Backbone of each chain as ProteinMPNN parsed JSONL, in Angstrom:
{"seq_chain_A": "XXXXXXXXXXXXXXXXXXXXXXXXXXXXXXXXXXXXXXXXXXXXXXXXXXXXXXXXXXXXXXXXXXXXXXXXXXXXXXXXXXXXXXXXXXXXXX", "coords_chain_A": {"N_chain_A": [[63.279, -0.731, 65.528], [59.427, -0.697, 63.764], [58.09, 1.785, 62.452], [54.572, 2.52, 62.388], [52.471, 4.95, 60.548], [48.781, 5.281, 60.44], [46.791, 6.816, 58.201], [43.473, 7.577, 58.463], [40.246, 7.861, 57.03], [37.865, 9.49, 58.175], [34.331, 9.874, 57.656], [33.006, 12.833, 58.274], [30.18, 12.604, 59.823], [30.638, 9.656, 61.119], [33.079, 9.926, 63.267], [32.486, 10.469, 65.672], [32.162, 7.98, 66.679], [33.455, 6.124, 65.542], [36.11, 7.089, 66.954], [35.531, 5.877, 69.093], [34.876, 2.88, 69.106], [37.19, 2.956, 67.916], [38.481, 2.825, 70.463], [38.844, 0.287, 71.63], [40.627, -1.721, 69.583], [43.284, -0.137, 70.176], [43.734, -0.419, 73.611], [43.802, -3.659, 73.164], [45.959, -4.211, 70.326], [47.527, -2.513, 72.118], [48.348, -3.811, 73.868], [49.515, -5.785, 73.688], [52.155, -8.347, 72.826], [55.067, -7.249, 71.071], [54.696, -5.065, 71.122], [54.675, -1.358, 71.095], [53.991, 1.187, 71.301], [51.377, 2.229, 70.959], [48.319, 4.085, 69.745], [45.452, 6.387, 69.025], [45.174, 9.178, 66.831], [44.413, 12.12, 66.422], [44.204, 14.862, 63.829], [44.953, 17.983, 63.563], [44.855, 19.42, 61.697], [42.833, 18.719, 59.819], [40.245, 17.744, 61.576], [38.358, 15.036, 60.866], [40.733, 13.077, 59.632], [42.113, 10.585, 61.608], [44.427, 8.991, 63.204], [46.048, 6.223, 63.778], [48.898, 5.775, 64.971], [51.682, 3.753, 65.705], [54.329, 1.327, 67.334], [56.38, -0.833, 66.758], [58.038, -3.661, 68.162], [59.315, -5.646, 66.04], [59.341, -7.798, 62.414], [57.736, -9.513, 63.356], [56.137, -9.307, 65.62], [54.319, -7.344, 63.71], [53.129, -9.207, 61.725], [52.13, -10.416, 63.282], [50.078, -9.243, 65.176], [48.428, -8.411, 62.772], [46.924, -10.656, 62.142], [45.178, -11.065, 64.233], [42.307, -11.712, 66.056], [40.784, -9.484, 67.111], [42.052, -7.672, 65.707], [41.029, -7.631, 62.979], [38.428, -8.108, 63.123], [37.951, -5.387, 64.488], [38.925, -3.802, 62.473], [37.536, -3.517, 59.849], [34.673, -2.504, 60.763], [35.661, -0.411, 61.372], [36.941, 1.042, 59.291], [34.44, 0.442, 57.921], [33.348, 2.944, 57.518], [35.304, 5.371, 56.87], [35.874, 7.772, 54.484], [37.271, 6.782, 52.289], [40.037, 4.897, 50.91], [42.512, 3.966, 53.976], [46.052, 5.637, 54.355], [48.785, 4.196, 55.119], [51.861, 4.449, 55.964], [55.123, 3.64, 55.703], [57.89, 2.712, 58.592], [60.814, 3.024, 59.758], [63.325, 2.686, 62.525], [66.236, 5.866, 63.22]], "CA_chain_A": [[61.946, -0.63, 65.723], [59.453, -0.056, 62.835], [56.778, 2.923, 62.777], [53.425, 2.472, 61.207], [51.51, 5.682, 60.71], [47.951, 4.081, 59.707], [45.877, 7.648, 58.05], [41.859, 6.953, 58.395], [39.961, 9.395, 55.981], [36.621, 9.826, 58.386], [33.02, 10.875, 57.327], [32.101, 13.863, 59.331], [28.873, 12.576, 60.552], [31.007, 8.713, 61.796], [33.977, 10.256, 64.292], [32.84, 10.066, 67.634], [31.247, 6.355, 66.511], [35.06, 6.385, 64.954], [36.56, 6.804, 67.797], [34.822, 4.724, 70.167], [34.731, 1.687, 68.357], [38.431, 2.037, 68.371], [38.826, 2.367, 71.971], [39.028, -1.766, 72.284], [41.277, -2.181, 69.249], [43.987, 0.105, 70.692], [43.647, -0.983, 74.765], [44.315, -5.231, 72.734], [46.666, -3.532, 70.89], [48.844, -1.966, 73.299], [48.565, -4.479, 75.052], [50.598, -6.922, 72.892], [54.063, -8.38, 73.204], [55.613, -7.178, 70.207], [53.812, -3.96, 70.771], [55.532, -0.598, 71.69], [52.987, 2.429, 71.761], [49.991, 2.719, 70.133], [47.466, 4.957, 70.196], [44.667, 6.693, 67.885], [45.644, 11.021, 67.234], [43.345, 13.047, 65.866], [44.905, 15.905, 63.281], [44.293, 19.241, 63.425], [44.448, 20.577, 60.513], [41.73, 17.531, 59.361], [39.911, 16.397, 62.363], [38.744, 13.954, 59.854], [41.325, 12.065, 59.725], [42.305, 10.231, 62.645], [46.085, 8.647, 62.317], [47.155, 5.422, 64.251], [50.597, 6.015, 65.036], [52.159, 2.697, 65.96], [55.75, 1.759, 67.643], [56.437, -2.475, 67.028], [59.194, -4.625, 67.925], [60.616, -5.773, 65.118], [57.839, -7.26, 61.302], [56.852, -10.683, 64.104], [54.962, -8.194, 65.858], [52.926, -6.772, 63.207], [52.307, -10.473, 61.773], [51.018, -11.163, 65.137], [48.994, -8.083, 65.25], [47.908, -8.379, 61.428], [46.337, -11.956, 62.21], [44.934, -11.464, 65.976], [41.78, -11.433, 66.318], [40.872, -8.21, 67.601], [42.649, -6.261, 64.235], [40.475, -8.476, 61.93], [37.025, -7.69, 63.309], [37.443, -4.171, 64.341], [39.082, -3.027, 61.505], [36.805, -3.449, 58.814], [34.014, -1.572, 61.27], [36.528, 1.005, 61.523], [37.279, 1.316, 57.611], [33.478, 1.392, 56.658], [33.196, 4.688, 58.512], [35.318, 5.763, 56.258], [35.167, 8.404, 52.921], [38.447, 5.933, 51.637], [41.508, 3.828, 51.605], [43.465, 4.176, 54.454], [47.626, 5.586, 53.526], [49.31, 3.345, 55.102], [53.168, 4.271, 56.029], [55.991, 2.005, 57.238], [59.158, 3.403, 58.291], [62.643, 2.478, 60.266], [63.2, 3.573, 62.686], [67.372, 5.578, 62.321]], "C_chain_A": [[61.077, 0.018, 64.256], [57.655, 0.106, 63.432], [54.956, 2.286, 62.051], [52.389, 3.928, 61.568], [50.103, 4.975, 59.49], [46.709, 5.619, 59.6], [44.664, 7.409, 58.486], [41.298, 8.294, 57.824], [37.949, 9.461, 56.691], [35.255, 10.392, 58.228], [32.729, 11.485, 58.578], [31.579, 12.947, 60.628], [29.532, 10.789, 62.218], [32.17, 9.415, 63.024], [33.734, 10.263, 65.159], [32.476, 8.553, 67.788], [33.046, 6.069, 65.935], [35.583, 5.235, 66.125], [36.058, 6.064, 68.984], [34.497, 3.386, 70.35], [36.839, 1.495, 68.377], [39.623, 1.693, 69.074], [39.605, 0.802, 72.506], [40.197, -1.97, 70.903], [42.997, -1.608, 69.111], [44.203, -0.234, 71.655], [44.007, -3.055, 73.933], [45.516, -5.021, 71.872], [47.343, -3.117, 71.258], [49.233, -2.855, 74.227], [49.725, -5.761, 74.738], [51.841, -7.719, 73.512], [54.834, -7.947, 73.221], [55.358, -5.534, 69.935], [54.896, -2.631, 71.836], [54.832, 0.205, 72.424], [52.429, 2.111, 70.647], [48.827, 3.054, 70.375], [46.388, 5.84, 68.928], [45.058, 8.661, 67.746], [44.952, 11.407, 66.392], [43.882, 14.923, 65.173], [44.025, 17.022, 63.825], [43.614, 20.041, 62.584], [43.036, 20.133, 59.522], [41.105, 17.805, 60.283], [39.59, 15.621, 61.754], [39.475, 12.627, 59.843], [42.773, 11.986, 61.213], [44.002, 9.083, 61.852], [46.117, 7.622, 63.761], [48.768, 5.489, 64.034], [51.377, 4.56, 65.81], [53.427, 1.92, 66.244], [55.182, -0.517, 67.71], [57.624, -3.705, 67.143], [60.452, -5.315, 66.929], [59.039, -6.274, 63.909], [57.547, -8.992, 62.178], [55.633, -10.734, 64.01], [54.143, -7.901, 64.896], [52.291, -7.804, 62.396], [51.459, -10.739, 62.275], [49.726, -10.148, 64.718], [48.162, -8.161, 64.087], [46.849, -9.444, 61.791], [45.673, -11.078, 63.213], [43.245, -10.493, 65.725], [40.556, -9.756, 67.262], [40.949, -6.618, 66.309], [41.543, -6.784, 63.452], [39.253, -7.644, 62.049], [37.061, -6.576, 63.149], [37.567, -3.012, 63.225], [38.243, -2.978, 60.683], [35.573, -2.905, 59.267], [34.839, -0.507, 61.201], [36.444, 1.533, 59.97], [34.998, 1.536, 56.881], [32.833, 2.96, 57.076], [34.258, 6.008, 58.096], [35.049, 6.562, 54.505], [36.684, 7.386, 51.291], [39.179, 5.453, 51.849], [42.049, 4.498, 52.304], [45.144, 4.63, 53.718], [47.461, 4.928, 54.76], [50.268, 3.552, 54.498], [53.953, 3.215, 56.607], [57.126, 3.329, 57.341], [60.549, 2.524, 59.741], [62.797, 2.932, 61.072], [65.518, 3.563, 62.863], [68.163, 4.908, 63.164]], "O_chain_A": [[61.6, 0.926, 63.609], [56.77, -0.484, 64.052], [54.774, 1.549, 61.082], [51.698, 4.01, 62.584], [50.208, 4.468, 58.373], [45.877, 5.756, 60.496], [44.891, 6.588, 59.374], [41.703, 9.437, 58.04], [36.979, 9.473, 55.933], [35.078, 11.498, 58.739], [32.343, 10.962, 59.623], [32.057, 12.659, 61.725], [29.219, 10.69, 63.404], [31.599, 9.158, 64.084], [34.653, 10.06, 65.953], [32.495, 7.985, 68.88], [33.533, 5.479, 66.899], [35.619, 4.023, 66.337], [36.92, 5.834, 69.833], [34.014, 2.829, 71.336], [37.548, 0.53, 68.663], [40.686, 1.088, 68.938], [40.453, 0.442, 73.322], [41.032, -2.716, 71.414], [43.838, -2.15, 68.395], [45.285, -0.796, 71.484], [44.725, -3.629, 74.751], [46.477, -5.578, 72.4], [48.35, -3.298, 70.574], [50.102, -2.798, 75.098], [50.49, -6.387, 75.471], [52.301, -7.556, 74.642], [55.58, -7.778, 74.185], [55.677, -4.897, 68.931], [55.567, -2.843, 72.846], [54.795, 0.238, 73.654], [52.933, 1.78, 69.574], [48.175, 2.413, 71.199], [46.85, 5.77, 67.789], [45.165, 9.278, 68.806], [44.98, 10.748, 65.352], [43.903, 15.933, 65.876], [42.896, 17.031, 64.315], [42.639, 20.791, 62.528], [42.395, 20.866, 58.769], [41.204, 19.013, 60.069], [40.545, 14.846, 61.698], [39.033, 11.487, 59.985], [43.7, 12.699, 61.596], [44.388, 8.706, 60.745], [46.208, 8.218, 64.834], [49.509, 5.268, 63.077], [51.523, 4.892, 66.986], [53.908, 1.681, 65.136], [54.302, -1.17, 68.271], [57.938, -4.481, 66.241], [61.675, -5.451, 66.966], [57.958, -5.704, 64.052], [57.048, -9.78, 61.374], [54.709, -11.263, 63.392], [52.983, -8.214, 65.166], [51.087, -7.666, 62.18], [50.337, -11.166, 62.005], [48.704, -10.395, 64.079], [46.977, -7.959, 64.355], [45.706, -8.993, 61.713], [45.675, -9.948, 62.725], [43.02, -9.323, 65.412], [39.555, -9.745, 67.978], [40.445, -5.512, 66.114], [40.882, -5.771, 63.224], [39.003, -6.689, 61.313], [36.541, -6.111, 62.135], [36.935, -1.978, 63.007], [37.957, -1.78, 60.688], [34.917, -2.62, 58.265], [34.258, 0.506, 60.811], [35.765, 2.523, 59.698], [34.469, 2.24, 56.021], [31.912, 3.701, 56.732], [34.247, 7.139, 58.581], [34.326, 6.122, 53.611], [36.818, 7.435, 50.068], [39.41, 5.295, 53.048], [42.33, 5.63, 51.91], [45.48, 4.065, 52.677], [46.427, 4.945, 55.428], [50.407, 3.333, 53.295], [53.755, 2.35, 57.459], [57.266, 4.355, 56.676], [60.678, 1.421, 60.273], [62.466, 4.106, 60.904], [66.232, 2.563, 62.787], [69.251, 4.479, 62.78]]}, "seq_chain_B": "XXXXXXXXXXXXXXXXXXXXXXXXXXXXXXXXXXXXXXXXXXXXXXXXXXXXXXXXXXXXXXXXXXXXXXXXXXXXXXXXXXXXXXXXXXXXXX", "coords_chain_B": {"N_chain_B": [[48.638, 14.963, 75.136], [50.268, 15.635, 72.546], [51.162, 14.276, 69.185], [53.676, 14.646, 66.66], [54.653, 13.923, 63.051], [57.242, 15.097, 61.781], [58.54, 15.43, 58.508], [60.763, 14.864, 56.673], [62.028, 14.964, 53.037], [64.498, 14.28, 51.419], [66.985, 14.824, 49.889], [68.569, 12.321, 47.278], [71.723, 12.332, 47.146], [72.195, 13.253, 50.14], [71.299, 11.69, 52.057], [72.04, 9.918, 53.719], [74.288, 11.942, 55.386], [72.559, 13.443, 56.221], [71.166, 12.137, 58.375], [73.691, 11.374, 60.236], [73.728, 13.786, 60.761], [71.45, 14.497, 62.187], [71.728, 12.897, 64.293], [72.242, 14.399, 67.158], [70.352, 16.56, 66.954], [68.023, 14.659, 67.505], [69.249, 13.213, 70.144], [68.783, 15.43, 72.231], [66.838, 16.289, 71.311], [65.504, 14.75, 73.021], [65.959, 14.474, 75.641], [64.712, 16.769, 76.882], [62.517, 18.486, 79.271], [60.223, 18.167, 77.919], [59.626, 16.092, 76.484], [58.781, 13.381, 75.136], [58.439, 11.196, 73.477], [60.591, 10.967, 71.108], [61.68, 10.901, 67.836], [63.812, 9.442, 64.905], [63.604, 8.363, 61.547], [63.551, 6.033, 58.6], [61.408, 5.943, 55.741], [60.119, 2.977, 54.183], [58.648, 3.311, 51.73], [60.08, 4.089, 50.328], [62.488, 5.671, 50.721], [63.909, 7.969, 50.728], [62.79, 10.159, 52.472], [62.3, 11.426, 55.68], [62.153, 11.165, 58.658], [60.713, 12.769, 60.557], [59.282, 11.617, 64.572], [57.033, 12.894, 66.801], [56.131, 12.933, 70.517], [55.037, 14.993, 72.433], [54.456, 16.3, 75.947], [52.519, 18.408, 76.226], [51.471, 22.061, 74.886], [53.43, 23.573, 75.207], [55.184, 22.559, 76.025], [55.816, 22.41, 72.912], [56.673, 24.718, 72.305], [58.925, 25.376, 73.545], [60.437, 23.27, 73.004], [61.216, 24.086, 69.906], [62.542, 27.003, 70.452], [64.992, 25.941, 71.624], [68.251, 25.853, 71.025], [69.976, 23.673, 69.841], [67.151, 23.529, 67.933], [67.1, 25.138, 66.617], [69.166, 25.614, 65.56], [70.557, 22.69, 64.487], [68.354, 22.8, 62.092], [68.408, 24.186, 60.332], [70.966, 23.33, 58.651], [69.448, 20.197, 58.349], [66.817, 21.467, 56.601], [68.371, 22.251, 54.309], [69.314, 19.881, 53.208], [67.448, 19.304, 51.858], [65.307, 18.714, 49.12], [62.358, 19.973, 48.933], [60.058, 21.383, 50.462], [59.39, 20.409, 54.275], [56.872, 18.256, 55.129], [54.89, 18.58, 57.83], [52.991, 17.114, 60.133], [50.231, 17.665, 63.182], [48.86, 16.427, 65.473], [46.682, 15.347, 68.516], [45.974, 13.469, 71.089], [44.09, 11.184, 71.134]], "CA_chain_B": [[49.305, 14.252, 74.135], [50.654, 15.826, 71.435], [52.101, 14.073, 68.67], [53.848, 15.723, 65.673], [55.157, 13.302, 61.794], [57.717, 15.41, 60.258], [58.624, 14.226, 56.53], [61.665, 15.944, 55.604], [62.585, 14.536, 51.7], [65.474, 14.564, 51.632], [67.993, 14.504, 48.126], [69.546, 10.789, 47.391], [73.471, 12.293, 48.301], [72.623, 12.976, 51.31], [70.24, 10.742, 53.297], [73.49, 8.961, 54.502], [74.707, 12.972, 56.048], [71.481, 13.42, 57.213], [70.928, 10.33, 59.592], [74.229, 12.259, 61.457], [73.516, 15.219, 61.657], [70.185, 14.526, 63.408], [71.537, 12.532, 65.925], [72.464, 14.936, 67.989], [69.617, 16.495, 67.9], [67.464, 13.569, 67.973], [69.322, 13.19, 71.426], [69.265, 16.651, 72.3], [65.179, 17.101, 71.789], [64.906, 13.644, 73.391], [66.151, 14.443, 76.708], [64.077, 17.776, 76.652], [61.928, 17.163, 80.088], [58.756, 18.164, 78.004], [59.153, 15.556, 75.404], [57.825, 11.795, 75.924], [59.329, 10.395, 72.384], [61.754, 11.928, 69.568], [63.018, 9.601, 67.328], [63.467, 9.929, 63.158], [62.722, 7.013, 61.364], [63.375, 6.233, 56.86], [60.397, 5.211, 54.922], [60.175, 1.823, 54.136], [58.717, 2.906, 50.314], [60.81, 6.228, 49.592], [64.276, 6.197, 51.136], [64.163, 9.772, 50.789], [62.029, 10.699, 53.392], [62.677, 10.685, 56.653], [60.575, 11.356, 59.564], [60.735, 12.657, 62.755], [57.786, 11.202, 65.279], [57.725, 13.467, 67.755], [55.23, 13.099, 71.746], [54.832, 16.181, 73.725], [53.281, 16.51, 77.165], [51.888, 19.613, 75.889], [52.122, 23.276, 74.129], [55.192, 24.935, 76.503], [56.676, 21.635, 75.191], [56.237, 22.563, 72.035], [57.02, 26.158, 71.756], [59.841, 25.411, 74.852], [61.549, 22.653, 72.09], [60.733, 25.456, 68.823], [63.093, 28.229, 70.958], [66.062, 25.658, 71.543], [69.534, 26.348, 70.416], [69.832, 22.917, 69.168], [66.328, 22.991, 66.906], [67.465, 26.681, 65.928], [70.502, 25.74, 65.462], [70.189, 21.769, 63.423], [67.208, 22.603, 61.729], [68.391, 24.972, 59.328], [71.123, 22.523, 58.09], [69.237, 19.549, 57.663], [67.023, 21.791, 55.492], [69.353, 22.841, 53.606], [70.144, 19.152, 52.323], [66.02, 18.547, 51.311], [64.637, 18.847, 47.394], [61.368, 20.776, 49.289], [59.644, 21.673, 52.457], [58.618, 19.568, 55.029], [55.719, 17.847, 55.398], [54.649, 18.835, 58.695], [51.5, 17.385, 60.39], [49.859, 17.617, 64.265], [47.829, 14.967, 66.037], [46.383, 15.069, 69.919], [46.137, 12.039, 70.942], [42.281, 10.512, 71.085]], "C_chain_B": [[49.412, 14.66, 72.691], [51.294, 14.72, 70.111], [52.382, 14.348, 67.348], [54.828, 14.381, 63.854], [55.527, 14.333, 61.358], [58.245, 15.21, 59.605], [59.217, 15.382, 56.018], [62.317, 15.099, 54.141], [64.185, 15.313, 51.056], [66.484, 14.193, 50.22], [68.922, 13.094, 48.308], [70.423, 10.877, 48.425], [73.519, 12.075, 49.174], [71.42, 13.049, 52.501], [71.251, 10.43, 54.852], [74.092, 10.978, 56.132], [73.512, 13.151, 56.667], [71.074, 13.077, 58.769], [72.068, 11.298, 60.121], [73.984, 13.043, 61.245], [72.365, 15.85, 62.997], [71.06, 13.802, 64.566], [71.442, 13.226, 66.916], [70.926, 15.987, 68.241], [67.998, 15.238, 68.609], [67.904, 13.586, 69.798], [69.509, 13.868, 72.764], [67.458, 17.092, 73.351], [64.772, 15.594, 72.839], [64.945, 13.614, 75.531], [65.264, 15.878, 77.793], [62.427, 17.653, 78.082], [60.563, 17.995, 79.713], [58.083, 17.022, 76.492], [58.875, 13.704, 76.175], [58.246, 10.706, 74.957], [59.813, 10.456, 71.282], [62.75, 10.693, 69.183], [63.045, 10.065, 65.755], [63.878, 8.662, 62.787], [62.784, 6.948, 58.988], [61.417, 5.338, 56.883], [60.932, 4.191, 54.59], [60.064, 1.824, 52.38], [59.558, 3.772, 50.086], [61.208, 6.324, 50.827], [64.868, 7.634, 51.32], [63.9, 10.277, 51.937], [62.376, 10.228, 54.477], [62.119, 11.247, 57.284], [60.906, 11.79, 60.558], [59.586, 12.566, 62.972], [58.221, 11.492, 66.373], [56.514, 13.439, 69.068], [55.743, 13.965, 72.829], [54.423, 16.381, 74.172], [52.23, 17.579, 76.401], [52.031, 20.616, 75.278], [53.158, 23.091, 74.041], [55.52, 23.812, 76.204], [56.967, 21.935, 74.064], [57.055, 24.247, 71.343], [58.422, 26.253, 72.372], [60.977, 24.455, 73.229], [62.225, 23.488, 70.635], [62.087, 26.046, 69.39], [64.163, 28.05, 70.703], [67.111, 25.701, 71.099], [69.493, 24.26, 69.573], [68.798, 23.036, 68.106], [67.262, 23.76, 66.216], [68.828, 26.657, 64.947], [70.677, 24.04, 63.673], [69.639, 21.401, 62.268], [67.79, 23.11, 60.239], [69.352, 23.965, 58.455], [70.447, 21.022, 57.768], [67.919, 20.119, 56.503], [67.106, 22.477, 54.353], [69.746, 21.291, 52.592], [68.089, 18.09, 51.698], [65.801, 18.682, 49.946], [63.097, 20.077, 47.534], [60.888, 21.106, 50.374], [58.968, 20.578, 52.135], [57.909, 19.147, 54.916], [55.194, 18.377, 57.096], [52.958, 18.456, 59.268], [51.443, 17.046, 62.293], [49.135, 16.571, 64.457], [47.614, 15.523, 67.658], [45.306, 14.041, 69.615], [44.729, 12.335, 71.385], [41.931, 10.265, 72.399]], "O_chain_B": [[48.769, 14.131, 71.785], [52.381, 14.354, 70.559], [51.379, 14.341, 66.635], [56.023, 14.288, 64.132], [54.763, 14.928, 60.599], [58.971, 14.323, 60.053], [58.808, 16.35, 55.376], [63.358, 14.516, 54.44], [64.619, 16.345, 50.543], [66.458, 13.061, 49.737], [69.735, 12.859, 49.201], [70.485, 10.387, 49.553], [74.259, 11.219, 49.66], [70.931, 13.845, 53.301], [71.242, 10.575, 56.075], [74.155, 10.934, 57.361], [73.533, 12.953, 57.882], [70.807, 13.654, 59.823], [71.527, 12.301, 60.587], [73.962, 13.44, 62.41], [72.29, 16.69, 63.893], [70.997, 14.231, 65.719], [70.603, 12.885, 67.75], [70.445, 16.179, 69.357], [67.35, 15.151, 69.652], [67.063, 13.904, 70.639], [69.989, 13.475, 73.827], [67.029, 17.523, 74.421], [63.649, 15.548, 73.341], [64.261, 13.006, 76.354], [65.23, 15.936, 79.022], [61.474, 16.904, 77.867], [59.837, 18.461, 80.591], [57.036, 16.989, 75.846], [58.835, 13.199, 77.296], [58.415, 9.544, 75.324], [59.262, 9.828, 70.378], [63.693, 10.026, 69.609], [62.331, 11.003, 65.403], [64.448, 7.905, 63.572], [62.147, 7.713, 58.264], [60.708, 4.635, 57.603], [62.162, 4.154, 54.588], [60.712, 1.074, 51.65], [59.299, 4.189, 48.958], [60.638, 6.833, 51.793], [65.861, 8.146, 51.837], [64.799, 10.896, 52.507], [62.723, 9.058, 54.641], [61.359, 12.059, 56.756], [61.418, 11.141, 61.471], [58.715, 13.035, 62.238], [59.16, 11.002, 66.999], [55.585, 14.114, 68.626], [56.538, 13.77, 73.748], [53.43, 16.922, 73.685], [51.095, 17.207, 76.1], [53.097, 20.439, 74.689], [53.838, 22.595, 73.143], [56.722, 23.927, 75.963], [58.158, 21.887, 73.757], [57.678, 24.593, 70.339], [59.18, 27.09, 71.881], [61.941, 24.955, 72.649], [63.423, 23.507, 70.355], [63.026, 25.562, 68.757], [64.831, 28.839, 70.034], [66.781, 25.356, 69.964], [68.692, 24.032, 68.667], [69.29, 22.666, 67.04], [68.077, 23.317, 65.407], [69.277, 27.358, 64.039], [70.82, 24.223, 62.464], [69.898, 20.439, 61.545], [67.615, 22.478, 59.197], [68.778, 23.587, 57.434], [70.969, 20.532, 56.767], [67.824, 19.413, 55.499], [66.291, 23.074, 53.649], [70.313, 21.392, 51.504], [67.764, 16.947, 51.376], [66.97, 18.885, 49.62], [62.767, 20.833, 46.62], [61.62, 21.035, 51.36], [58.429, 20.009, 51.186], [57.612, 19.7, 53.857], [56.361, 18.767, 57.063], [51.967, 19.141, 59.015], [52.331, 16.363, 62.803], [48.805, 15.824, 63.536], [48.554, 16.222, 68.036], [44.445, 13.78, 68.775], [44.294, 13.384, 71.858], [40.813, 9.824, 72.668]]}, "name": "protein", "num_of_chains": 2, "seq": "XXXXXXXXXXXXXXXXXXXXXXXXXXXXXXXXXXXXXXXXXXXXXXXXXXXXXXXXXXXXXXXXXXXXXXXXXXXXXXXXXXXXXXXXXXXXXXXXXXXXXXXXXXXXXXXXXXXXXXXXXXXXXXXXXXXXXXXXXXXXXXXXXXXXXXXXXXXXXXXXXXXXXXXXXXXXXXXXXXXXXXXXXXXX"}
């Protein structure tokens, strides 16, 4: 399984709107055949850090997700609410 | 739900031993009543970074885990294989 932790640095005035806009992305991504778990999470120490924590069956599942209508449409909207580029880390489950 | 991403910076010569020692911790933590998901994961960009990705029902579940025999016994062994302190982030699912 491949895990992704994608940390987004959201401007303080945009946190509520970010959460709202992300709902559709979370629901549609979690419904993809290759997805195991997909959620949005808020850092306790830095409330402006919103992290997508994603579990995928394999690389094909990630490629399909990255090309999906919901991802390519909603991610730029979320990116527009951020103060800097996201930090994206990929992990292989041991 | 509360999520923890705990990144451990493992010395190169200890990565295999770390994975081996962590197995019991993963199995026993995943079997705790308050755990939803518990796994060890290896960074693709930095293979010396081993991350525990943990989903817990609530704070009581984390407190019970932190006091458990397997956690208090095995974590110091794993810490001894690291080159610096871990980075531990807590998140609340949105």
